[in-house]
N, C-alpha and C positions, 0 to 999 in steps of 0.2 A: 211612600205618599206622606205628604207633610201634617204635623198635628192638626193644624187649623182646619184643613179639609176634612180629616176624620172625625174632629170635634163637631163641625159644624153638621155635616150628613148625620152623625149621630142625634144631634139637638134637633134637627129637623124631624128626624123618624119620632123620637120620642114626645115631640110638640103634637104629631098628628095623633098620636094615642092620646094625649093630655086633651086635646080638643073633643076627641069622641068621648072621652069619660066625663068632660066638663058639660058636654051637649047633653049627656044623660042626667046629670044633677041638675042644670039649669031648669029642664022641661019636668022634673020632680018637683020636690017640697023646698029646693031652694030657687031664689031669685039670681038674676044675672050676677049681681054684687056678692050675693052670699056665696056662689060657686066660684068667684074669682078668690075671695076671702078663704076658700075652703083649700083651694090650690098653693096659696101661699103658707096657711096655718099648719098645713099637714105635710109640707115639704120642711119646715123648719126642724124637727127631730132628726131627720136623715141626713140634713145638711151639717149640722153641729155634730152628730156621730162620725159621718165621714171625715170631717175636719180633723176631730179629735184622733181618730184611729189612725188618719196620715201623718200627722205629727208624731205620734207615738212610734209609728212603724220606722219613720225615717229618723228619730231621736232627736227632732228639733225643737227649739222652744218657738213662742208665738213671734211672729214678724211683726216688725214695727211698721207703723201705719202713718205716712204723711197727713197732716191735717185735713188736705184738699180732698181726700179721699171721701170725707163725710157729705162735703157738699155735692161732689159728682155722684155718689152713690144714691143720695136721697133725690138728686135732679134724676137719675136714671130711673131709680124705683117708682117716684111718682109720674114719670113720664110713659112707664110701662102701664101704669094702673089708668090713666087716663087714656091711653090710646086703646087698651081693652076695653074700656067703657064706651069708647067711640064705634067700635067694631060691633059690639054687642047692639048699640044704638042702630046700625045699619040694618038687622035683619028684621026692623020693623019697616023698612023702606022696600017699594015696589023695585024700584030699579037699584036692586041690591048688588048686581053685578058691576055694575058702573062704580059705585062706592067702593067696592074691592079691588077694583083695578086700580083706582087712585090711591088707595090704601097701599098699593104696591110700589107706589112712587117713594116709598122709603129709602128704597135703595138709592134712588138720584137725590133725595133730599138728605140722606145721611152723608153722601159723597161731599156734597157741599158745605154741609155742618160741619163735617170733620175737617175738610179744608179752611174754612173759617176759624174754628175753635182750637184744631189740634195742630194745624199745620199738613195735614196728611194730603199728600198728593196721589192722584189715579194716573195711571200709565195711560198710553194711547189704546193698546189691549184692552185694559181694564175698561174703558169707557166704553168698547165696542161690545164687551162682552155684556154690560149693564144696558146697553139698546137693544141688543139681541133678546135679552131675557124680558125687556119690557113688552117688546114686540110678541112675544110668546104669551106673557101674562095677558095682554088685550085679547087673544085669542082663546085662551083657556077661559077666560072670565066672562066671556059672552055665552048668553044663553037663549035657547028658543023663544022664550017670552020677552026679550029685549024688543023694544019698539022703536024704530028709527036708526040712524046712525049714532057712533058715540058722540061726536061733535053736538048732536041735536040733543044729548040728555046730559048735558053738563051743568045746567041751571037748576040744580035741584038740591035740596037738603043732604040726600045721599052724598053727591059730590063734595059738598062741605064736610060732612062727617068723614068722608075718604081721604080727603087731602089732611083733615086735621089728625085722623089716626096715623097717617103716614109720617106727618110731623113729629108726632109725638114719639112714635117709635123710632124716627131717628135721633130723637133726642136722648132718648132709651141707651140706644146702642152706643152714643158718642159718650155718654156720662159712665157707661159701665167699662168702657174701653179706658177711660182717664181715670176710674177709681182702680180698677185692678194695675195699672201702670203706678199708681200712687203706694201699693204694698211693696216692701222692701223685701224682695224674693227674688232671686233669679230663676225658681221652678215656676213655669207657668200654671202648673196644677195648682200649688199650694196657694198661688195670688188667685186664682179661680175660685178656691174654696172660701178662703176668707172674703172674697167680695159677694160672692153668692149668700153666705151666710149671715151676713150683717145687713146687706140690701134688702135679703128676704125678710129680715126680723124688722127694718125700718117701715117695710112695706105693710107688716102685720100691725105695727104701733100707729100707722096712718089710717088703717081701714076699720080698726076697733072701734075708735070712738065716731066714726062717720055711720057705721052700722048700728052702733048703740043709740045714737041720735035718729037716723032715719029709719033704720030697719030692725028695731028690737028684738023681734021676733026670729031672727035669722040666725044670731048666736047658738041658739039651743037647735036650731034645723041643723046648723052645720055639725054640730055633735051629733045629732040623731042619724045623719048620713055618713057616719064616720066609717062603716064598712066599704063602702065605695070610695069616699073621700082620701081614704089612706092610700088608695092605689092611684089616685089622680095626684097626692102629694108626691110619691115616688116617682111617677113620669114626669112630673113638674121639675121636681129635683135633679133628675137625670137629664131632662133637656137643658136645663138652666146652666147645669155644670157645662155642657157642652158647649152654650152659648159663651159664658164667662171664659171658659179655656181657650175657645177661638179668639175673643176679643183681645186676650193677653198678648198675642203673637202676630195678630193681623188685624189692618184697618176695619173699621165698623162697616164700611161700604163695600168690601170684597166678602165680609161675612154675610151681609145681608143678601146679597147678589147670589152666592152660593147656596145658602138657605132657601131660595126659591124651589129647590128640589124638593122640598115640601109638597108643590103643588103636584107632583109625579106620585109621593106617596099618597096623598089625598085622593087623587083618581084611582089607585089600584086599591085602596080600601073600599071606595064605592063601589068597583067592578067585584072584587074578591068577596066583601062582605055583605055588601046590599045589593048585589046582584043587578046592577045597574049598565046600562050600555054606555060604551063611549064612541062619540062620533068622530068623523074623517077630519073635522076641524080641531078636535081635542088631540086627535093622534099626531096630526100637524104641528100644533102648539107644542107639544111634549117633545117632538124631534127636535123643534127649534130651540127649546129652553135646555134639552140636552146639549146641543151643540154650543150654546151661551155659556154653560157651565164648564164645558171643555176649552173654549177660549179663555175662560176668566182662571182657571187652573194655571193654563200654560202662560199667561200674563202677570200673575201674581208672583 
């Protein structure tokens, strides 16, 4: 199995764990912004430690970095922060499912953005897999409380937030891919570690003044929640490492398309940990999403 496939599936799995931990923190003493910062802050020590150990183990010096790395890394990091804020705001909307569905247009938006910015072309099989995955996401995102057909629920704030989050996630994916390619190394793991460490640091530097200005008490709360936040940081670092590794060897659109396997992991967690039932519609959506992933793996 190719490296990018293993890395993406691992990233999706760790991301599911991270969201569970982040939800615990966000419903406690931390705000949504505070829990987002905790994710980046507590991932920092692990990211730099793993990078240092990897360089020592291989007996390598620090690789040179093209100046374009900083622009792409900052664009990707800020894009991820903004996308996360948009998703958090979706929790306040009644038609949350529609917004999340449109958030998943990140795959298609990333394909177009990657084509325009990086000149990366998607094969016919790749577009077929993306289309099947989108249909599956539509099925999985439908909830019993949703009223009317999907097209009847399009003109809402949730739709705008969903599309915006999808756009900023696409900016994040394309930015991260470009940033890792700007690291002068033939080792995809080393490029991923360098990208992760510096981008994560930039995200912390961006969020610290914002929290100090808008939510000054959250910095103290983040430290107070360290017993749980440490695990959040480790899960975040592991997941981000998977995403960055995948981005170094494969186009961002393919990575995000395969990353939709996270929906299956989320449903498994819902059934196994929260004892919730799965509907026939959701099982059909899982089956279709599985087919789309298989098509994607064969087409890539």
